[in-house]
C-alpha positions in Angstrom: 116.9 116.1 181.9 118.5 116.9 185.2 122.2 117.6 185.7 124.4 118.3 188.7 126.6 120.5 186.5 124.5 122.2 183.9 121.7 124.7 184.2 118.5 124.3 182.2 119.9 126.8 179.7 123.2 125.0 179.4 121.4 121.7 178.8 119.3 123.4 176.1 122.6 124.6 174.5 124.1 121.1 174.6 121.0 119.7 172.8 121.0 122.6 170.3 124.6 122.3 169.4 124.3 118.4 169.4 121.3 118.8 166.9 123.6 120.9 164.7 126.4 118.3 164.7 124.1 115.3 164.5 120.8 116.3 162.9 119.7 112.8 162.3 117.8 111.4 159.3 115.2 108.7 158.6 117.3 106.0 160.2 119.4 107.8 162.9 117.8 109.9 165.6 119.0 113.5 165.9 121.1 114.2 169.0 118.4 115.6 171.2 116.0 112.7 170.3 118.5 110.1 171.2 118.5 111.3 174.8 122.2 110.7 175.2 122.5 114.2 176.6 121.1 112.9 179.8 124.4 111.1 180.4 126.4 114.2 180.2 127.1 114.3 183.9 129.2 111.1 183.4 131.7 113.2 181.4 131.5 116.4 183.3 132.3 114.9 186.7 135.8 114.1 185.5 136.5 117.6 184.1 138.8 120.1 185.9 137.2 123.3 187.1 138.6 125.4 184.4 137.5 123.1 181.5 134.1 122.7 183.1 133.5 126.4 183.4 134.6 127.0 179.7 132.2 124.3 178.5 129.4 125.7 180.6 130.0 129.2 179.3 129.9 127.9 175.7 126.8 125.8 176.2 125.0 128.8 177.8 126.1 131.0 174.9 125.0 128.4 172.3 121.5 128.2 173.7 120.9 131.7 172.4 122.7 131.7 169.1 120.9 130.8 165.8 121.7 127.5 164.3 123.4 129.0 161.2 125.8 130.9 163.5 126.6 127.7 165.4 127.2 125.9 162.1 129.7 128.7 161.2 131.5 128.5 164.5 131.7 124.7 164.3 133.0 124.9 160.7 135.7 127.3 161.9 136.9 124.9 164.5 137.8 122.4 161.7 140.1 125.2 160.3 141.8 126.3 163.4 145.2 125.9 161.9 144.5 128.8 159.6 144.2 131.2 162.4 146.7 133.0 164.6 147.7 131.0 167.7 145.4 132.8 170.2 142.3 132.3 168.0 143.3 128.9 166.7 143.8 127.6 170.2 140.3 128.7 171.2 138.8 127.1 168.2 140.8 123.9 168.9 139.4 123.9 172.4 135.9 124.2 171.2 136.5 121.4 168.7 137.8 119.1 171.4 135.5 120.2 174.2 132.2 120.7 172.6 132.3 118.5 169.5 134.1 115.8 171.3 131.5 115.8 174.1 128.6 115.6 171.6 130.2 112.8 169.5 131.2 110.8 172.6 127.8 111.0 174.1 126.1 110.0 171.0 128.4 107.2 169.9 128.7 105.8 173.4 125.3 104.2 173.0 124.4 105.0 176.5 120.8 106.2 175.8 117.6 104.1 176.0 115.7 103.4 172.9 117.3 103.1 169.5 120.8 101.7 169.6 123.3 103.7 167.6 125.6 100.6 167.8 123.0 98.5 166.1 122.3 101.1 163.5 125.9 101.3 162.4 126.5 97.6 162.8 129.2 98.0 165.4 129.8 95.1 167.7 133.2 95.3 169.3 134.2 92.0 170.9 137.2 89.8 171.0 136.7 86.4 169.3 139.2 83.6 169.6 140.2 82.0 166.4 142.6 79.4 165.3 145.9 80.9 164.1 146.1 81.0 160.2 148.2 78.2 158.7 151.6 79.5 157.6 152.5 78.3 154.1 155.8 76.6 153.6 156.1 75.3 157.3 
């Protein structure tokens, strides 16, 4: 994987945190195997510099943390309301920035190979139908 925005360590951090959030199973590929992380530049290109530097810092840090610590941090992000504003805001940003990025990449079905859309049976399309008859008219 090559990225215009992330170093090799940050890319490894993205795959690691992605695998914690989406570990996969017999049917669904784990995040790193889906190869959707290769599409991360499509998102990062639209981030402002401040958000991008925060994401890069976290991904670089996540590369070195044990998975159980990552699981704990990610569990705390779901409970951000229970913390004082300064801590809660940081947890909220991790939830939106990191979890949001991982989930968007995985469920955008951009990677080659196994289609997540096919696996979940999702086919978003608009189908024209005749209007239902209204009774009594």
